[in-house]
N, C-alpha and C positions, 0 to 999 in steps of 0.2 A: 197527162196528165198536168203537168204544172201550169196553164192556162188553168183549169178549173182549180188546182190551187191556190195559182192567184189571185181568181174567185172570191174563192171564202176569205182571203185575206182585206181584201176591196169588203167586202160582209158584214166582216167581227170586224171593220178596223182594226188587222193585227198587220204586223211591221213579218217576214221571214226573220229575224232576228228573234223579233217576242217570240212567237213560234217555237224556235228555235229552242232559249234558255226552256221553254215554259213542261215544251215534251220531251226535251233530251237529247232530240234528235236535234247531229250537227250541222251549222249549216253550212259547214261543208256540204256537204251529204245534198242541201236543199238546192242549193247554186251547183250544186253535178246535175242535176236533177232536170234543176235549167235550164241549163244549158245544151241539153242532150249527152252530157258525156256518163250517164248511166238512168237508170230505169230506177223507179223505190220496188223493194224488195215487200213483199205482202205485209210482215207484222210494224214497217214505220207505214206502212197507207189503212193496218185498224189503231194507231197511236193517232193514227192523227182527227181517224170517219170517228174518235170519242173524241177528242179534243175539239172536232168543229161537230160534235153531234150531227152529224151524217153517217148511211148506211155508208159503209165501204164498197158499194156497189157504186158510190156517190162519181166514185176516181175510174173507175173503168175507163179500156175506148169504146165508144163502137165501133163495130166494120158493119159496110156497107157489101151484104153479097147480093149478084146478078146469078139469080138460076135460072135455068130453061127451061128449065118442068116446074118449078115453082112461082116464078118470079126475081120481082126482089123483095126482100126483109133486107135488118138492120138484127144483129144481134151483138150482144154488148163481150165484152171480151177484157176479161184481167188478166192483167200478165206480171205476168209469176218468175222470180229466178228466184 
């Protein structure tokens, strides 16, 4: 998820510090996402999606599954806590 957040930072010429200040999401929370210590809760993803003007599904992880019956397909999953 953090990779997608980092892409949005680049595209919008923002820093994590600025996003933290403007959204109210603690900078330590963003840092924990980056290091993998925690994963974002849905409410934080919603705040970020509104802030960057993207659908919340943008942050969904893509999981590819191999099925013997139906072949290869991908589905999106949003990790909620």
